[in-house]
N, C-alpha and C positions, 0 to 999 in steps of 0.2 A: 347660444344663438349669437351670430355676428355677421357683419358684412366686411368685405375687403380684409384689412388687417385684423378687424374684429373676429373674422372667421378663423384666422390663424390663432388668435388669442383664445377663442373658445375651444379649438382643437387642442391647443397646448395645455389648457387647464384640465380638460377631460383626460388627457394622457398622463398628466402629473397626479391626478386623483382617480385612479381606476376604480370602477364600480360605483362611482358617485352619480354619474349621469346616465340616464337611460336613452336620451335622445339629443341629437345635435341638429341645428338648422344653420347651415353654412352657405352664405350667399356671396358669390363673386370672390371666393377666397383668394387671398394673395399667396397661393401655394407655390411660391417661387423656389426653384431648385437649380442646381449647377448643371445647366445644359445650354449650349450655345443657341439652341432653337427656342428657348423660353426666355422671354424678356424678364429681367429681374431688377430693373431700375438701377439706381446708383445711390450712394450715400450711406450714412451710418445706420439708417433705419432698416435697410434691406439685408444687411449682413446677418443679423441674428435670425431673421426669417428664413433666409436661404440655408443657414446651418441647421435650424430646427427641421425644416422640411427635408433636407438631405438625409438627416439622421432618421426621421420618421419613415422615409421611403426605403431606407436600408434595413430598418428594424421596425416594421409596422406593428402596432398593437391595437387591440379592440378598445377603442375609446368610449364606445357607447353601444347599445343594442341596435339602434337605428339612426340613420342620418339622412336628412333631406339636403341635397346640394343643388344649388341653382346658379346659373351664370348666363350672362348675355352672350349671344352668338357673335356679337360685333365688338367684343372687348378684347384687349390684349391678353387677359388672363384666361381665356377660354381653353387654350391648349393645356395649361397647367391644371385647370379644374378637371378636364377630361382625363388627364393622366392620373389623377388621384383616385378616380372611381374604382379601377381594378385593384388598386392597393388597399383601399378601404374594404372592398369586398373580400379580399384575401384574408382578412382578419375575422371574418364571420359576421361583420356588421351587415344589417339589411340596409340597402342603399336605394334611394329614389333620386335619380339625377334628372334635372329639367333645365333645358336651355330655352331662353326667350329670344325673340327677335328684337333685341335691345342691346344697349351697351352697359357700361359700368355706371349705373345711375340709381337714384332713389326711386324712380318710377319702376324700374325693373325689379328692385327689391320689394317694393310695395306690392306689385302684381304677383310675385311669387310667394309672398308671406302667407296668404290665406291657404293656397294649395299645400304649402309646406306644413303648416300647423295642422291642417285637416289630415294629412297623411301620418304625421307623427302622433297625433292624438285623435284617433278615430272615435266616433261615438255620436250620440244624439246631441245636437247643439242646443236643444230645448232644455237641457238640464235634467 
């Protein structure tokens, strides 16, 4: 589970330890890759992310059984998140992708957390 860079960290961890995680919840993932149409920021923090996502896009692996991915429709990362959905699906992961009418914000992540957890862990909430 992670937001922004945390979503990339969660994906990277699941890729490095295959078979360990059944589910991923990735919100507004900074899935930045080498494409002039995708903003990928600047500075030392973005380089490793771009290299990891470029490699994952070229050699996708099934990181988990299922993943809930959400993103705000008004954030710079929406194109990169949309572009990852077919790549994740190509590995056989079950994907639920949701966009909210929001930006890159805690409110957006809060609002998508409940639906994401309910989709990843269905069942009777009464225990």
